[in-house]
SERO-4910 file (N, C-alpha, C, O; in steps of 0.05 Angstrom, whole numbers):
BEGIN
 pado doro    nc1    nc2    nc3   cac1   cac2   cac3    cc1    cc2    cc3    oc1    oc2    oc3
  Met    A   -693   -203     91   -673   -195     72   -676   -213     47   -676   -238     49
  Ala    A   -677   -201     24   -680   -215     -1   -653   -227     -9   -632   -214     -5
  Thr    A   -654   -250    -21   -630   -262    -31   -631   -263    -62   -652   -265    -73
  Leu    A   -608   -261    -74   -606   -263   -103   -599   -291   -112   -583   -305    -99
  Thr    A   -611   -300   -134   -603   -325   -146   -577   -320   -161   -569   -297   -166
  Glu    A   -563   -342   -168   -538   -339   -183   -543   -325   -210   -528   -307   -218
  Ile    A   -565   -332   -223   -571   -320   -249   -576   -290   -246   -567   -274   -262
  Ala    A   -592   -282   -226   -597   -254   -222   -572   -238   -215   -569   -216   -223
  Leu    A   -554   -251   -199   -529   -238   -192   -512   -233   -217   -501   -211   -220
  Phe    A   -509   -254   -234   -492   -251   -258   -505   -231   -277   -491   -217   -291
  Lys    A   -531   -231   -279   -545   -213   -297   -540   -184   -288   -535   -166   -304
  Ala    A   -541   -179   -262   -535   -153   -251   -507   -144   -256   -501   -121   -262
  Cys    A   -488   -163   -255   -460   -157   -260   -455   -150   -289   -439   -133   -295
  Val    A   -470   -162   -307   -467   -157   -336   -480   -131   -343   -469   -114   -358
  Glu    A   -505   -127   -333   -520   -103   -341   -511    -77   -328   -512    -56   -340
  Lys    A   -503    -79   -302   -495    -55   -288   -469    -61   -273   -468    -63   -248
  Pro    A   -446    -64   -288   -421    -70   -274   -412    -47   -256   -416    -24   -263
  Gln    A   -400    -54   -234   -390    -34   -216   -360    -40   -212   -352    -63   -210
  Phe    A   -344    -19   -212   -316    -22   -210   -306    -10   -183   -314     13   -177
  Ile    A   -290    -24   -169   -279    -15   -144   -249    -13   -147   -236    -33   -154
  Ser    A   -238     10   -142   -209     14   -147   -193     12   -121   -168     11   -123
  Asp    A   -206     11    -98   -191     10    -73   -202    -12    -56   -226    -15    -53
  Tyr    A   -184    -28    -44   -193    -51    -28   -208    -42     -3   -223    -58      9
  Ser    A   -205    -17      5   -220     -8     29   -250     -7     24   -266     -5     42
  Ser    A   -258     -8     -2   -287     -8     -9   -300    -35     -6   -324    -37     -5
  Phe    A   -283    -56     -3   -294    -83      0   -299    -88     30   -286    -78     47
  Asn    A   -319   -105     35   -325   -113     62   -310   -140     66   -320   -161     59
  Met    A   -286   -138     78   -270   -161     81   -269   -172    110   -251   -186    118
  Asp    A   -289   -164    126   -290   -173    154   -293   -203    156   -283   -216    174
  Lys    A   -307   -215    137   -313   -244    138   -290   -261    125   -290   -285    127
  Ile    A   -271   -248    112   -250   -262     99   -227   -267    119   -218   -248    132
  Ser    A   -220   -292    122   -198   -298    141   -172   -288    130   -166   -289    106
  Gly    A   -155   -278    149   -129   -267    141   -109   -289    138   -114   -313    143
  Pro    A    -84   -282    130    -63   -302    127    -56   -314    154    -59   -301    175
  Ser    A    -46   -338    154    -40   -352    179    -15   -341    192    -13   -341    217
  Asn    A      4   -331    176     29   -321    187     30   -291    181     37   -282    159
  Val    A     23   -274    201     22   -245    198     46   -231    209     48   -207    209
  Asp    A     65   -247    219     90   -234    231    105   -220    209    112   -231    188
  Gly    A    110   -194    213    126   -179    195    111   -168    171    123   -156    153
  Leu    A     84   -172    170     68   -162    147     55   -136    156     44   -134    178
  Ser    A     55   -117    138     41    -92    143     11    -97    139      2   -117    128
  Glu    A     -5    -77    148    -34    -80    145    -42    -80    116    -60    -94    108
  Glu    A    -27    -65     99    -33    -65     70    -28    -92     58    -43   -102     41
  Glu    A     -6   -105     66      1   -132     55    -20   -152     64    -28   -170     49
  Ile    A    -29   -150     89    -50   -168     99    -76   -164     83    -89   -183     75
  Asn    A    -83   -139     78   -107   -133     63   -105   -143     34   -124   -152     22
  Asn    A    -81   -140     22    -77   -151     -5    -80   -181     -6    -91   -191    -25
  Lys    A    -70   -195     14    -74   -224     15   -103   -232     18   -113   -250      5
  Lys    A   -117   -217     35   -146   -222     38   -161   -215     12   -180   -230      5
  Leu    A   -153   -194     -2   -166   -187    -27   -161   -209    -48   -179   -215    -64
  Asn    A   -136   -219    -50   -130   -241    -68   -148   -265    -62   -157   -279    -81
  Lys    A   -152   -271    -37   -170   -294    -29   -198   -288    -38   -212   -306    -48
  Leu    A   -207   -263    -35   -234   -256    -43   -238   -259    -73   -258   -269    -83
  Tyr    A   -218   -250    -89   -219   -253   -118   -220   -283   -125   -234   -291   -143
  His    A   -204   -299   -112   -203   -328   -117   -230   -340   -112   -240   -357   -127
  Met    A   -243   -332    -89   -269   -343    -83   -290   -335   -104   -307   -352   -112
  Ala    A   -289   -310   -114   -308   -301   -134   -303   -316   -160   -322   -325   -173
  Trp    A   -278   -319   -169   -272   -333   -194   -280   -363   -191   -290   -374   -211
  Ser    A   -276   -375   -168   -284   -402   -164   -314   -405   -167   -323   -425   -179
  Gly    A   -329   -387   -156   -358   -387   -159   -367   -385   -188   -386   -398   -197
  Ile    A   -354   -367   -203   -360   -363   -231   -355   -389   -247   -371   -397   -263
  Cys    A   -332   -401   -241   -325   -426   -255   -345   -449   -249   -353   -464   -267
  Lys    A   -353   -451   -224   -373   -471   -217   -400   -466   -230   -413   -485   -239
  Tyr    A   -408   -441   -232   -432   -434   -246   -430   -441   -276   -449   -453   -287
  Met    A   -408   -434   -289   -404   -441   -317   -405   -471   -321   -417   -480   -341
  Arg    A   -393   -486   -304   -393   -515   -307   -421   -526   -304   -430   -544   -319
  Thr    A   -436   -516   -284   -463   -525   -280   -481   -520   -304   -496   -538   -313
  Val    A   -479   -496   -316   -496   -489   -338   -488   -505   -363   -505   -516   -377
  Thr    A   -462   -507   -369   -453   -520   -394   -453   -550   -392   -461   -563   -411
  Gln    A   -444   -562   -370   -441   -591   -369   -465   -605   -358   -473   -626   -367
  Ile    A   -478   -594   -337   -500   -608   -324   -526   -601   -338   -543   -619   -342
  Lys    A   -530   -575   -345   -555   -567   -358   -554   -568   -388   -574   -563   -402
  Asn    A   -530   -573   -399   -525   -575   -428   -535   -550   -443   -548   -552   -464
  Lys    A   -529   -526   -433   -536   -501   -446   -511   -484   -449   -493   -485   -433
  Pro    A   -510   -469   -471   -487   -451   -474   -491   -426   -456   -513   -420   -448
  Ile    A   -469   -413   -450   -471   -389   -434   -452   -369   -446   -430   -376   -455
  Glu    A   -460   -344   -446   -444   -322   -458   -437   -302   -436   -455   -292   -422
  Phe    A   -412   -296   -434   -403   -274   -417   -392   -252   -435   -370   -256   -447
  Pro    A   -405   -230   -438   -396   -209   -456   -367   -201   -449   -361   -196   -426
  Gly    A   -351   -199   -469   -323   -191   -465   -305   -214   -457   -280   -211   -457
  Leu    A   -316   -237   -451   -300   -260   -442   -303   -283   -462   -283   -294   -471
  Gly    A   -327   -290   -470   -331   -311   -490   -357   -325   -487   -373   -320   -469
  Ile    A   -361   -344   -505   -385   -361   -504   -375   -389   -498   -357   -399   -512
  Phe    A   -387   -402   -479   -379   -428   -470   -402   -447   -477   -425   -442   -471
  Val    A   -395   -469   -490   -416   -489   -499   -411   -516   -486   -388   -521   -478
  Pro    A   -431   -532   -484   -428   -559   -473   -409   -576   -490   -408   -574   -514
  Val    A   -394   -593   -476   -375   -611   -490   -387   -639   -488   -394   -648   -466
  Ile    A   -388   -652   -510   -399   -680   -511   -377   -700   -508   -382   -724   -508
***
């Protein structure tokens, strides 16, 4: 199985974005559910798992941005979001 580098993954996201409108389209089997599920419907549990998935994705994007701008001292552009430059 081939793996994607971070750069290839972000390039694919920019060049061919895909939009998913329903959480059932996500593979959330590997995402751990909330610790207290008493009284929660399945939809509420899936929404909590989806929020965790979004947080994990955003965290990865932020770490990538920090690596490129601060450690490699290169600017990075995300179309529609902005251009981030190294800070001295």
